[in-house]
C-alpha positions, 0 to 999 in steps of 0.5 A: 491520513490514518491518524486523522481518521480516528475510527481506524485502529488496525492497519494492514499493509499488503506489499508485493515486495518481500524485500520491503517486508523484510526491511520493515521487520528489520530482517535485513539492512535498508540501503543507505540511499533509502535510509532517510526515507525509511526513517520517515516511514518508521516515524509515521508508523510509530504508535500505529497498530500496523502490520506489514505482510507480503502478498503476491502481486496478483493480490495487490492489483488494487494498490498497484492501480492506485499507485499508478495514478500518482505520477499522472497527476503530480499530486496526492489522490484522495477519492471520496466519490467519482472513482475511476471505473477500473478502481471500482472493478478491482475493489469489487474483486478484492472485496469478494476475494477474487485475485486479478490475474494479469495476462501479458 
């Protein structure tokens, strides 16, 4: 999608898994069971100005919510309008730099 959107030149991926960040930066070995998929990720990332950084889970609530939508619909989600209310709220908090703190 980033390749199709020509106006996007720099991409920062925030990941709440330190292990995944270490895999991306080749600091530790990817398990052989995931190696096939990891190679596909590497191919897609090739040639992009991509930064992968670790963030604490509270800073990744927006992405967590969006990821939770995938299994529900068994399809890719692309929101151009009619955003879910929760997604809008989390995006507003993210934009102004306030972390969403989970309770429970």
